[in-house]
C-alpha positions as CSV (number, residue, x, y, z in Angstrom):
1,M,103.7,75.7,84.0
2,T,106.2,77.7,82.1
3,L,105.8,81.4,82.8
4,T,105.7,84.2,80.0
5,F,104.7,87.6,80.3
6,N,102.3,89.7,77.7
7,P,103.7,92.6,75.9
8,L,102.4,95.5,78.1
9,E,98.8,96.1,78.2
10,S,97.0,99.0,80.1
11,Y,94.4,99.1,83.0
12,R,93.1,102.7,81.7
13,E,92.4,105.0,79.0
14,D,92.7,102.2,75.8
15,F,92.4,99.3,78.3
16,S,94.2,96.8,76.0
17,F,94.2,94.3,79.2
18,R,93.2,91.2,77.9
19,N,93.1,87.2,79.1
20,S,94.6,84.1,77.6
21,V,93.0,81.0,77.5
22,D,95.1,79.7,80.1
23,A,94.6,82.5,82.0
24,I,90.5,82.1,81.7
25,Q,91.4,78.7,82.8
26,R,93.4,79.2,85.9
27,F,91.1,82.0,87.2
28,P,89.9,81.9,90.5
29,F,85.9,81.7,90.1
30,P,84.9,82.7,93.6
31,F,81.4,80.7,94.2
32,P,80.9,77.7,95.0
33,D,77.3,77.9,95.2
34,D,74.0,79.2,93.2
35,Q,73.7,81.9,96.2
36,Y,75.7,84.2,97.7
37,L,76.0,85.3,101.0
38,Y,78.9,87.0,103.7
39,S,81.1,84.6,105.4
40,V,84.2,84.1,106.5
41,N,85.5,81.6,104.3
42,L,89.2,80.9,105.7
43,E,91.6,78.3,104.7
44,P,94.9,77.4,105.1
45,A,97.0,78.9,102.6
46,T,98.9,75.5,101.5
47,S,99.8,74.7,97.7
48,R,98.0,72.8,95.7
49,D,97.0,72.6,92.2
50,P,100.1,73.1,90.1
51,G,99.9,76.0,87.5
52,S,96.9,77.1,89.5
53,V,96.7,80.5,91.3
54,F,96.7,78.4,94.5
55,E,100.3,76.7,93.9
56,H,102.1,79.6,95.8
57,C,101.5,82.2,98.3
58,F,102.1,85.0,95.8
59,D,101.1,84.1,92.4
60,I,102.9,85.6,89.6
61,D,101.2,85.4,85.9
62,E,101.1,86.9,82.3
63,H,100.1,90.2,83.6
64,Y,103.1,90.8,85.7
65,R,105.1,93.5,83.6
66,S,101.9,95.0,82.5
67,E,100.7,95.4,86.4
68,M,104.3,97.0,87.7
69,A,104.0,99.6,85.3
70,E,100.4,100.5,86.0
71,R,101.7,100.5,89.7
72,N,104.8,102.7,88.8
73,R,101.9,104.9,87.0
74,V,99.7,105.3,90.0
75,L,102.8,105.8,92.6
76,K,104.3,108.5,90.3
77,H,101.1,110.3,90.3
78,D,100.0,109.6,94.2
79,P,102.8,108.7,96.4
80,R,100.4,108.6,99.2
81,R,99.6,105.1,97.8
82,C,102.3,103.9,99.9
83,L,102.4,104.5,103.8
84,V,104.2,103.3,106.5
85,M,104.1,104.6,110.2
86,P,107.7,104.7,112.4
87,H,106.5,101.8,114.4
88,M,106.1,99.9,111.4
89,Q,109.4,99.8,109.7
90,Q,110.3,96.4,111.1
91,A,107.4,95.3,109.6
92,A,108.2,96.7,106.3
93,W,111.7,94.6,106.3
94,D,109.8,91.7,107.3
95,T,107.8,91.8,104.3
96,L,110.8,92.6,102.0
97,G,112.5,89.8,103.2
98,L,109.4,87.2,103.1
99,L,108.6,88.2,99.5
100,M,111.7,88.1,98.1
101,E,112.4,84.8,99.7
102,H,109.4,83.6,98.4
103,L,109.6,84.8,94.9
104,A,112.9,83.3,94.8
105,S,112.1,79.8,95.6
106,D,108.9,79.9,93.8
107,Y,110.2,81.5,90.4
108,P,113.8,80.8,90.2
109,E,113.5,81.6,86.4
110,H,112.9,85.3,87.5
111,F,114.0,86.0,90.8
112,Q,117.5,85.1,92.5
113,L,118.3,85.9,95.9
114,Q,121.7,85.6,97.9
115,R,122.2,86.3,101.8
116,N,125.7,86.4,103.5
117,G,124.3,88.2,106.7
118,D,122.5,91.4,106.3
119,N,124.4,91.7,102.8
120,W,121.6,90.6,100.5
121,H,121.9,90.5,96.4
122,W,118.8,90.3,94.9
123,R,117.8,89.8,90.9
124,N,114.5,90.5,89.4
125,L,115.2,88.7,85.7
126,A,111.8,89.9,84.5
127,L,112.4,94.0,85.2
128,G,116.2,93.9,84.9
129,I,116.7,95.1,88.5
130,D,119.9,94.1,89.9
131,Q,120.2,95.3,93.7
132,R,122.9,94.7,96.1
133,F,122.0,96.1,99.4
134,T,122.3,95.9,103.4
135,Y,119.0,94.4,105.3
136,G,117.7,96.7,107.7
137,D,119.8,99.9,106.2
138,A,116.9,101.8,104.2
139,D,119.9,104.2,102.6
140,S,121.1,100.8,101.0
141,L,117.8,100.7,98.6
142,P,116.9,103.7,96.2
143,C,113.4,103.8,98.2
144,A,111.8,102.6,101.2
145,P,111.6,99.0,101.9
146,L,107.6,98.4,101.2
147,E,108.1,100.6,98.1
148,Y,110.7,98.8,97.0
149,I,109.3,95.1,96.9
150,G,105.8,96.3,96.1
151,R,106.9,97.4,93.0
152,Q,107.8,94.4,92.0
153,V,105.1,92.1,93.0
154,Q,101.6,91.5,91.8
155,G,98.7,92.8,94.5
156,D,98.5,95.3,97.0
157,F,99.7,94.8,100.8
158,A,98.5,95.9,103.8
159,L,100.5,95.3,107.1
160,L,98.5,95.3,110.1
161,D,99.9,96.0,113.6
162,Q,98.2,93.6,116.3
163,R,97.9,95.2,120.1
164,D,95.3,95.4,122.6
165,G,93.2,92.6,121.0
166,D,92.5,94.5,117.5
167,L,94.3,94.7,114.5
168,F,95.4,98.5,113.0
169,M,96.1,99.2,109.4
170,D,99.3,101.0,110.2
171,A,101.3,100.4,106.8
172,G,100.6,99.3,103.3
173,L,101.2,99.6,99.7
174,V,97.7,100.0,97.9
175,T,97.3,101.0,94.0
176,C,95.0,99.0,93.1
177,P,92.2,98.9,95.7
178,A,88.1,98.2,95.0
179,D,86.5,101.2,96.3
180,W,88.8,101.9,99.5
181,S,91.6,104.1,100.4
182,L,94.6,103.4,102.4
183,A,94.9,107.2,103.3
184,F,91.6,107.1,104.5
185,D,91.9,103.7,106.7
186,A,95.0,104.5,108.1
187,G,94.8,103.9,111.8
188,M,91.9,102.3,111.9
189,S,91.2,99.1,113.7
190,F,89.3,95.8,111.9
191,K,86.1,96.1,112.3
192,Q,86.5,100.2,111.8
193,W,87.5,99.7,108.5
194,H,85.3,97.2,107.7
195,A,82.1,99.3,108.5
196,P,81.0,100.1,105.7
197,V,79.8,96.3,104.9
198,P,76.4,95.7,105.2
199,M,74.5,92.9,106.6
200,A,78.2,91.1,107.4
201,H,78.4,92.8,111.2
202,Q,74.8,91.6,111.6
203,M,75.8,88.4,111.0
204,G,78.7,88.2,113.2
205,V,81.2,87.4,110.5
206,F,83.9,90.1,111.4
207,D,83.5,89.2,115.4
208,R,84.3,85.4,113.8
209,A,87.1,86.6,111.6
210,L,88.8,88.6,114.0
211,K,88.8,86.1,116.4
212,Y,90.8,84.1,114.1
213,L,93.2,86.5,112.8
214,L,94.5,87.4,115.9
215,N,95.4,84.0,116.4
216,I,97.1,83.1,112.9
217,Q,100.7,81.8,113.7
218,V,103.9,82.0,111.6
219,G,104.2,79.7,109.1
220,Q,100.4,79.0,108.7
221,P,99.4,81.2,106.4
222,V,95.5,81.2,105.5
223,R,93.7,82.7,102.2
224,R,89.9,83.5,100.8
225,L,88.4,85.2,97.7
226,N,86.5,88.0,98.0
227,W,84.6,89.8,94.6
228,T,83.0,92.6,93.1
229,L,82.1,94.0,89.8
230,T,84.5,96.6,87.8
231,I,83.6,98.8,84.5
232,N,86.4,98.2,82.3
233,P,89.9,96.2,83.3
234,R,90.8,99.2,85.6
235,L,92.6,98.0,88.3
236,D,92.9,101.1,90.1
237,T,89.1,102.2,91.6
238,S,90.1,104.2,94.6
239,P,88.2,106.9,96.0
240,E,91.0,109.1,95.1
241,T,90.3,108.6,91.2
242,F,86.5,108.2,91.5
243,H,86.0,111.0,89.2
244,E,88.0,109.1,86.8
245,W,86.0,105.7,86.9
246,G,82.5,106.5,88.7
247,H,80.6,107.8,85.3
248,D,81.5,104.1,84.0
249,R,78.8,102.2,85.9
250,A,76.2,104.7,83.4
251,S,77.5,103.2,80.2
252,V,76.4,99.8,80.2
253,T,74.0,98.6,77.6
254,P,73.0,95.1,76.5
255,E,74.8,95.7,73.6
256,N,78.6,96.1,75.5
257,V,78.0,94.6,78.7
258,G,79.8,91.6,78.2
259,R,83.0,93.5,77.0
260,L,82.5,96.2,79.6
261,V,81.5,94.4,82.8
262,H,84.2,92.3,84.6
263,L,84.3,90.1,87.5
264,R,87.1,91.2,89.8
265,V,88.1,88.7,92.0
266,E,90.7,89.6,95.1
267,L,92.9,86.4,96.5
268,Q,93.5,87.6,99.9
269,L,96.3,86.1,101.9
270,M,97.0,86.8,105.6
271,M,100.4,85.9,106.8
272,R,102.0,86.4,110.3
273,L,105.1,88.1,109.7
274,P,108.1,86.4,111.8
275,R,110.2,89.1,113.3
276,S,107.9,92.0,113.9
277,N,104.1,89.9,114.5
278,A,102.7,92.0,112.2
279,L,99.9,90.5,109.7
280,M,100.7,91.1,106.3
281,F,97.6,90.8,104.2
282,S,98.0,91.2,100.7
283,I,95.3,91.4,98.1
284,R,96.1,89.8,94.5
285,T,93.6,90.9,92.4
286,Y,92.2,89.3,89.1
287,L,89.9,90.6,86.5
288,I,88.0,88.8,83.7
289,S,85.3,90.1,81.3
290,M,82.1,88.9,81.0
291,D,83.0,87.6,77.2
292,E,85.6,85.6,78.5
293,L,84.0,83.9,81.7
294,V,81.2,83.1,79.5
295,T,83.4,80.7,77.7
296,Q,83.4,78.5,80.9
297,P,79.5,77.4,80.7
298,A,79.2,76.3,84.1
299,W,80.6,80.0,85.7
300,A,78.1,81.8,83.1
301,Q,75.3,79.8,84.2
302,R,76.3,80.2,88.3
303,L,76.9,83.5,88.2
304,H,73.4,84.8,86.4
305,R,71.9,82.9,89.4
306,V,74.1,84.4,92.0
307,L,73.8,88.2,90.8
308,R,69.9,87.5,90.1
309,D,69.1,86.7,93.6
310,L,72.2,88.8,95.5
311,P,70.5,90.8,98.1
312,D,69.9,94.1,97.1
313,A,71.9,95.9,99.8
314,I,75.1,94.0,99.1
315,A,74.6,94.6,95.3
316,D,74.2,98.7,96.3
317,Y,77.6,98.1,98.3
318,K,79.7,96.8,95.2
319,G,78.5,99.7,93.1
320,M,76.5,97.5,90.9
321,T,73.0,98.4,91.0
322,R,72.6,100.7,88.0
323,Y,73.8,98.2,85.7
324,R,72.8,95.1,87.8
325,Q,69.4,94.0,86.0
326,T,71.2,94.6,82.0
327,L,73.8,92.1,83.0
328,V,71.6,89.5,84.6
329,D,69.2,89.7,81.3
330,W,72.5,89.1,79.3
331,L,73.6,86.2,81.4
332,R,69.9,85.0,81.3
333,Q,71.0,83.0,78.1
334,F,73.7,81.2,79.4
335,D,71.5,79.5,81.9
336,P,69.6,76.7,80.5
337,E,67.2,76.8,83.5
338,A,66.4,80.3,83.5
């Protein structure tokens, strides 16, 4: 698949973000069944389906330049979105090296990497970046290593330190979270930062997930899909900016629901970092409006059934209670058996 980038789109204010026909067709629709319940739903992150979001570990798509512009804007206004505790410096360099290696291998027409020992030469042709630096020497880069590479890769990144039989969120770069905060969760254990999730704890989901994640080996990454709904194609729905987007949930009507409501899907990748032994947790976010989604009839039918029968506790946690019925009523027209 030839990768071309859209003209700059916005994820705020005029919300000019749109998906092409190709982007709609490769969208990672997250529902294998007509009902949804929490599950671990992890699978090996092996390459499959050429041209899909599952072909490479780190997916780059038509929105690349737009998303990088949005990341730069968020970091300019709130530098705290990138946080690395002192003991996680090696993990930050680990992440930089791994991402550069994957991008250069998977997208050689846009990214190039040459290495001579610790002397590295990185070229990002998509953003016009040409950087020579010394691996491990932060002074040889224009900013800290995690921030440097994070400004060039779509998706958020949390770096988890593994100790005492647990995982701790001790570093990350997070500018497009779905209603969570890196600054708030920093230093928390796996179950602590998942504490707000309803039902899953009682079902034992997080006990099983933690046991699985602690045993991930180098070279054996895993992935899963997560989802929620978002009003407007807004990437940054963090608690820090709630005053900017919280009121949007009250703006949905039967007339605008197809344009305003977006399915937000996270392709989450968990990968063991080879030098630091930290666990990298990448969160690649995809957005699709209801108007775009219903161009795929099977998706429209299934989403109607999932949202119609979704347990109230999950709907409330995902922030859709205020407009859920309006959306379900609108989607009913696309379900022949409704």
